[in-house]
Each structure stands twice: as C-alpha cells, then as structure tokens.
C-alpha positions in Angstrom: 0.0 0.0 0.0 1.3 3.4 -0.9 0.4 6.8 0.5 -1.0 9.6 -1.5 1.8 12.0 -2.2 1.8 15.5 -0.7 1.7 18.5 -3.0 5.1 19.3 -4.4 6.9 22.2 -2.8 5.9 25.4 -4.4 2.8 23.9 -6.1 0.0 26.4 -6.5 -2.4 24.4 -4.3 0.1 23.8 -1.5 -1.0 25.1 1.9 1.4 27.3 3.8 3.1 25.8 6.8 2.5 28.6 9.3 1.2 26.9 12.4 3.3 25.9 15.4 2.5 23.8 18.4 0.6 26.5 20.2 -1.5 27.2 17.1 -2.4 23.6 16.7 -3.3 23.3 20.4 -5.6 26.3 20.1 -7.3 24.8 17.1 -7.8 21.6 19.0 -9.2 23.4 22.0 -11.6 25.3 19.7 -12.8 22.0 18.3 -13.2 20.2 21.6 -14.3 22.7 24.2 -17.8 23.5 23.2 -21.4 22.5 23.9 -20.6 18.9 24.5 -19.8 19.4 28.2 -23.0 21.3 28.7 -25.0 18.4 27.2 -23.3 15.2 28.2 -22.9 15.5 32.0 -26.5 14.7 32.9 -26.9 11.5 30.7 -23.5 10.3 31.9 -24.4 10.9 35.6 -27.6 8.9 35.0 -25.5 6.0 33.8 -22.6 6.0 36.2 -23.7 8.0 39.2 -20.7 8.9 41.3 -18.5 7.0 38.8 -18.9 9.9 36.4 -15.3 11.0 36.7 -14.0 7.5 36.0 -16.0 7.5 32.8 -14.6 10.8 31.8 -11.0 9.5 32.2 -11.9 6.4 30.1 -13.4 8.6 27.4 -10.2 10.7 27.3 -8.0 7.7 26.9 -10.0 6.4 23.9 -10.0 9.9 22.4 -6.2 10.1 22.7 -5.7 6.8 20.9 -8.2 7.7 18.2 -6.6 11.1 17.6 -3.0 9.7 17.6 -4.0 7.1 15.0 -5.7 9.7 12.9 -2.7 12.0 13.1 -0.3 9.3 11.7 -2.7 8.5 8.9 -3.3 12.2 8.1 0.4 12.6 7.5 0.3 9.8 4.9 -3.0 10.8 3.3 -3.3 14.5 3.3 -6.4 14.5 1.0 -9.7 15.5 2.5 -12.1 12.8 3.7 -10.4 11.6 6.9 -11.2 8.0 7.7 -13.3 7.7 4.6 -9.9 7.9 2.7 -7.8 5.9 5.3 -10.2 3.0 5.4 -10.5 2.8 1.6 -6.7 2.9 1.1 -5.7 0.6 4.0 -8.6 -1.8 4.4 -10.6 -1.7 1.2 -13.4 0.3 -0.5 -16.1 -1.1 1.8 -14.5 -0.1 5.0 -13.8 3.4 3.7 -17.5 3.7 2.7 -18.7 2.3 6.1 -16.5 4.9 7.9 -18.0 7.7 5.8 -21.5 6.4 6.4 -20.9 6.1 10.1 -19.6 9.7 10.1 -22.6 11.1 8.4 -25.2 9.4 10.6 -23.2 10.0 13.8 -22.6 13.6 13.1 -26.2 14.1 12.0 -27.2 12.9 15.4 -24.6 15.3 16.9 -26.4 18.1 15.1 -29.7 17.1 16.7 -28.0 16.9 20.1 -26.5 20.4 19.7 -29.9 21.8 18.6 -31.6 20.2 21.6 -28.9 21.7 23.8 -29.8 25.2 22.5 -33.4 24.5 23.3 -32.7 23.1 26.8 -30.8 26.2 27.9 -32.8 28.9 26.1 -36.3 27.7 26.8 -36.5 24.3 28.5 -40.3 24.0 28.2 -40.1 24.4 24.4 -36.7 22.7 23.8 -37.8 20.8 20.7 -39.4 23.9 19.0 -36.3 26.0 19.7 -34.1 23.2 18.4 -36.0 23.0 15.1 -35.9 26.8 14.7 -32.1 26.8 15.3 -31.6 24.1 12.6 -33.7 25.9 10.1 -31.9 29.2 10.7 -28.4 27.8 10.5 -29.2 25.7 7.4 -30.3 29.0 5.7 -27.0 30.6 6.8 -25.0 27.7 5.4 -27.0 27.8 2.2 -26.0 31.3 1.4 -22.3 30.4 1.8 -21.7 32.2 5.1 -19.2 30.2 7.2 -18.0 30.6 10.7 -14.8 32.6 10.7 -11.6 31.9 12.6 -12.2 35.0 14.6 -15.7 33.9 15.6 -14.3 30.5 16.6 -11.8 32.2 19.0 -14.6 34.4 20.4 -16.9 31.4 21.0 -14.0 29.5 22.7 -13.2 32.5 24.9 -16.8 33.0 26.0 -17.3 29.3 26.7 -14.1 29.0 28.8 -15.2 32.2 30.7 -18.6 30.7 31.4 -17.2 27.3 32.5 -14.7 29.0 34.7 -17.3 31.2 36.3 -19.6 28.2 36.9 -16.8 26.1 38.4 -15.6 28.9 40.7 -19.1 29.7 41.9 -19.8 26.0 42.7 -16.4 25.3 44.3 -16.7 28.3 46.6 -20.3 27.8 47.5 -21.6 26.8 50.9 -23.7 24.2 49.1 -20.7 22.2 48.0 -20.6 18.9 49.7 -17.5 16.7 49.5 -19.5 13.5 50.2 -20.9 13.9 46.7 -17.5 13.0 45.4 -17.5 9.5 46.9 -16.4 8.2 43.6 -17.8 4.8 42.6 -20.1 4.5 45.7 -23.2 3.9 43.5 -21.5 3.0 40.2 -21.4 -0.2 38.3 -18.9 -1.4 35.7 -21.4 -1.3 32.9 -22.6 2.1 34.0 -19.1 3.6 34.0 -18.5 2.2 30.5 -21.9 3.6 29.3 -21.0 7.0 30.8 -17.6 6.9 29.0 -19.4 6.3 25.7 -21.7 9.2 26.3 -18.9 11.5 27.5 -16.9 10.6 24.4 -19.4 12.9 22.7 -17.9 15.9 24.6 -14.4 15.2 23.1 -15.7 15.2 19.5 -13.6 17.5 17.4 -10.1 16.5 18.7 -9.2 14.9 15.3 -9.3 18.4 13.8 -5.6 18.6 14.8 -4.9 15.5 12.8 -6.0 17.2 9.6 -3.4 19.9 9.8 -0.6 18.0 8.1 -0.2 20.5 5.3 -0.5 23.6 7.5 1.9 23.1 10.4 5.6 23.4 10.6 7.4 20.1 11.0 4.1 18.1 11.2 5.8 14.8 12.2 6.8 16.5 15.5 4.2 19.2 15.9 1.0 17.2 15.6 2.0 14.4 18.0 3.0 17.1 20.5 -0.2 19.1 20.1 -2.6 16.3 20.5 -1.8 15.2 24.1 -1.5 18.9 25.1 -4.9 19.8 23.8 -6.5 16.7 25.1 -4.9 17.2 28.5 -6.1 20.8 28.8 -9.6 19.7 27.7 -9.6 16.9 30.3 -8.6 19.3 33.1 -11.3 21.7 32.1 -14.0 19.0 31.9 -12.9 17.3 35.1 -13.0 20.7 37.0 -16.5 21.4 35.7 -17.7 17.9 36.5 -16.3 18.0 40.0 -17.8 21.4 40.7 -21.2 20.5 39.5 -21.1 17.2 41.4 -20.2 19.0 44.6 -23.3 21.2 44.6 -25.8 18.9 42.9 -24.7 15.4 43.7 -25.0 12.6 41.1 -28.7 12.1 41.6 -29.7 15.7 41.0 -27.2 16.0 38.2 -28.7 13.0 36.4 -32.1 14.6 36.5 -31.0 18.0 35.4 -32.1 19.4 32.0 -29.5 22.2 32.1 -26.9 21.0 34.5 -24.7 24.1 34.7 -27.7 26.4 35.2 -29.0 24.1 37.9 -25.6 24.2 39.6 -25.6 28.0 39.5 -28.9 28.1 41.3 -27.8 25.5 43.8 -24.7 27.5 44.5 -26.9 30.6 45.2 -25.2 32.4 42.2 -28.5 33.4 40.7 -26.9 36.1 38.6 -24.8 33.4 36.8 -27.8 31.4 35.6 -28.7 33.6 32.6 -25.0 33.9 31.8 -24.6 30.1 31.6 -27.7 29.9 29.5 -26.3 32.4 27.0 -22.9 30.7 27.0 -24.3 27.3 26.5 -26.6 28.4 23.7 -23.8 30.3 22.0 -21.5 27.2 22.2 -24.2 24.9 20.9 -25.1 27.2 18.0 -21.4 27.5 17.0 -21.0 23.7 17.1 -24.3 23.2 15.2 -23.2 25.6 12.4 -19.9 23.8 12.0 -21.5 20.3 12.2 -24.1 21.0 9.5 -21.4 22.4 7.3 -19.2 19.3 7.8 -21.9 16.7 7.3 -23.1 18.4 4.1 -19.6 18.4 2.7 -19.1 14.7 3.5 -22.4 14.0 1.9 -21.2 15.9 -1.2 -18.0 13.8 -1.3 -19.8 10.5 -1.0 -22.4 11.6 -3.6 -19.6 12.4 -6.0 -18.3 8.9 -5.6 -21.8 7.6 -6.2 -22.0 6.1 -2.7 -25.1 8.4 -2.2 -27.5 9.7 -4.8 -25.4 11.6 -7.3 -28.0 14.4 -7.3 -26.7 15.4 -3.9 -23.4 16.4 -5.5 -24.9 19.5 -7.1 -23.3 22.8 -6.3 -25.4 26.0 -6.3 -24.3 28.2 -9.3 -24.4 31.4 -7.3 -23.6 30.5 -3.7 -21.1 27.8 -4.6 -22.4 25.4 -1.9 -23.7 21.8 -2.1 -27.3 23.2 -1.7 -29.1 19.9 -2.2 -27.0 18.1 0.4 -27.4 21.0 2.8 -31.2 21.1 2.5 -31.4 17.3 2.9 -29.1 17.4 6.0 -31.1 20.3 7.5 -34.4 18.5 6.9 -33.1 15.2 8.5 -31.6 17.1 11.5 -34.8 19.1 12.0 -36.9 16.0 12.0 -34.5 14.3 14.6 -34.5 17.4 16.8 -38.3 17.5 16.8 -38.7 13.9 17.9 -35.5 12.7 19.7 -34.5 13.2 23.3 -31.0 14.6 24.2 -29.7 11.4 25.7 -30.9 9.4 22.7 -29.3 11.8 20.3 -26.0 11.7 22.2 -26.0 7.9 22.4 -26.7 7.5 18.7 -24.1 10.0 17.8 -21.5 8.4 19.9 -22.2 5.0 18.4 -21.7 6.3 14.9 -18.5 8.3 15.7 -17.0 5.4 17.7 -17.6 3.1 14.6 -15.9 5.7 12.5 -12.8 5.8 14.7 -12.8 2.0 15.0 -12.0 2.0 11.3 -9.3 4.6 11.8 -7.6 2.6 14.4 -7.8 -0.6 12.3 -6.3 1.4 9.4 -3.5 2.6 11.6 -2.7 -0.9 12.7 -1.8 -1.8 9.1 1.0 0.8 8.9 4.5 -0.6 8.3 7.7 0.4 10.0 8.7 2.3 6.7 5.5 4.3 7.2 6.6 5.3 10.7 3.8 3.3 12.3 2.7 3.9 15.9 3.4 1.6 18.8 0.9 -1.2 18.1 -0.7 -0.8 21.5 -2.2 2.6 20.5 -4.4 1.5 17.6 -5.2 -1.8 19.4 -6.3 0.0 22.5 -8.1 2.6 20.4 -10.0 -0.1 18.4 -10.9 -2.1 21.5 -11.9 1.0 23.3 -14.2 2.2 20.5 -15.9 -1.2 20.2 -16.4 -1.6 24.0 -17.7 1.9 24.5 -20.0 1.7 21.4 -21.7 -1.5 22.7 -21.8 -0.3 26.3 -24.1 2.6 25.2 -27.8 2.5 26.0 -29.5 -0.4 24.3 -31.7 1.8 22.2 -28.6 3.6 20.8 -26.8 0.4 20.1 -29.8 -1.2 18.3 -30.6 1.9 16.2 -27.0 2.6 15.5 -26.3 -1.0 14.4 -29.5 -1.0 12.3 -28.5 2.2 10.4 -25.0 0.9 9.8 -26.5 -2.4 8.5 -28.7 -0.4 6.1 -25.7 1.5 4.9 -23.8 -1.8 4.3 -26.8 -3.3 2.5 -27.0 -0.3 0.2 -23.3 -0.6 -0.6 -23.7 -4.3 -1.4 -26.8 -3.7 -3.5 -25.0 -1.0 -5.5 -22.1 -3.3 -6.1 -24.4 -6.0 -7.4 -26.2 -3.5 -9.6 -22.9 -2.4 -11.1 -21.8 -6.0 -11.8 -25.0 -6.8 -13.8 
C-alpha cells in the first residue's frame, strides 16, 4: 500500500506551513471545548452515578488513541475525507465507505443533540421547537455560503471558557458544596461507567481536527504528536474541573435529572446572577457547534455523492452561492426531524455509536501501517480499536440497536449498488 503524495513544494495548491504547536493546540481546543460538556454530563451521571469521573477518564484515553492514530494516517494521506480515505486505502473500499456512512449518521445525530442543547438552555419548556428553529436558521446561513470565521471561533471558545470558569468557581466556593458527593464509585457499576464513558466521548468530539493539519503546520511529524496530548490534556482538566464542581453542589442524583446541569448548579450555589450567563454561553457554544457540524456533514455527503455512494443528485453545487445546496437542504431536513422527535440522551448515544464506529475503522487502518511508514506503537491502535468497540456496545441499548441498524442499512445499500454495477 502506498500513500497519497503530498503536493510538491511550491505547487499552487500547496497550503502554507505557518502553524506551530501553540497554534495547533488552540485549534484543537476550539474543536473540543464547546457545547458537549453542557449536554453530556447529565446523561453520563444517569448511567454512572458517582462513577462519572472514572467514565470521563476512560473517554479521554480512547479519544487520545483515536486522535493519535488519525494523526499518523493524516500525515500519509493529506487528501480531505479523513477515515473515509484511510479505510479505503488501508482496508478496502467497503471499510472506507462504512466509515463515511458512520460519520454522516453519527454527526447528523450530533447536530440534533446540539440543537436540543440550544433549546434546553434557552427555553426548557419548548426545547424541541427552539431546536428545530435553530436548525432551520443555520441551514439557511450555510445555504448562502456564510461560514464561521476563525475570529468567531476564538470568540466562542473564549466565551465558553469564561462561562465554564465562572460556573466552576461559583460552585467550588459555594456553601452548598458537599464533599460527600464525590464518593467516587459508591453507587457506580462497571457497565454504568462504560456507558458513561461512551456518552462523555461525545464531549471530546472534534479532537481529530488537529490530525487534519498535516499541510499547514511546521514540522508536522513532531508538531501534531505534541499538540494532540497537550490539547486533550487541557480539555480533560477543564472538563474534570467542571464535572467536580457540578457534582459538589448537585450530587450525582440531581445532576442525572438536570435538564440544564450548569444552570441548575448556578442556582444551587446561590449564584442566581450566573444562571442567565450560563444559558447564553451554552446556547452560543451549541449554535457554534451546530453551524460547523451542519457544514461538515453536508460536505461529507457531497464527497460520497460524487463517488456515487449516495444519490449523485446530492453532489450538485449552487451556481451562485457555490455550496452543495441539495446536500445542505437534505441534511437540514433530517436534523430538524431528529431534533423535533428525539431526546437529548438518545441523540448523544446514537451520535457516539456512529462516531465510535468511524474511529474504530481509523484505528484498524493505523494498525496496518508498516515500519517504513513510521507506524505507531501497536498498543495505541489496538487500545483505540478495542476501546471504540467496547464503549460503542456499552451505550444504552436503544442507541446500540438503532446505530447498528443504520450501519447495516448502509452496508446493505453498498452491497446492492455493487451487485447492480456488476450486472
């Protein structure tokens, strides 16, 4: 197997190598620290109870293996498409297709989860209606070609970090904080902790953005492997601090029942002034994530439609706005329907199943690397692959059944297309 060559030095389409380690770390933080932490704490607490923090650590370990495997593959295959390309080149066309299909269905569910997060924090009583309105508005924004700028990304990250810091400080310094709530594992089960890890994996989504910077960083062979653990480490510290602070004031039982955990924590900590700030911060983070997710899913749909893995009509590009308008409208309609009918925990579980399947293919692809291709220590892709499979099947039964069913439908469609082409 040979890798796709990088653009020749000085070629017109070559990206400039301007990013250092700190730049790559910031991009990773911008991709990870977002609305996921606002949405996933309650479902995870429902599964693991006081074992929530153990589940968070397990999710971080699997995320590290996945990101490291993706980084090595991205250096060899700098073309866009991610694991859709890696699986195709290393394992065969079917596995590349399955990875792309898993990405689309998983990230579509992520869109629904982000939309529901917007609704839960803005107007809990009308969460579904607000979620559908958010999807429709952002689909319209994407349709006209307006994209989230780098400056907007930094602003969103700064606001989210400020809100998380304020919520953590208010909770940690509150008289309502009770250290007995941190009796880790007192009411947890092994299966519950694994399920929580699978749900919390949703909060780390985006870390592989670092792995796609191979053509844009200086000395990528050193920069990317250094940036990944730093960004993941910072994110884990932020998430652990927030989780501990919320657990201290709410306890695992109240956290599990919370519709908007950080808002409830602000009220429990007697920081009433902070509650509307948290609502705005969470909604802003979720809207930013939703905008980027709809954009990403529609582009992957475009790529697969061009390869005839999806209806070729979805590959159409609008003559004026220069966007894949049919793909964007379809994605928007599917996400709106999901946001109108699904619950947040179900959307997170389904999303995690699809994305874990996607990274299972990435780890299996990384395992095939040879010493000449500067392969990783074999323990990393093996641990990543095992972790993805274990966490995927530890998710709530409804998420596993629906996720497996959708992947089976995708595989059947692939087989049917192959048979049709052969006749």
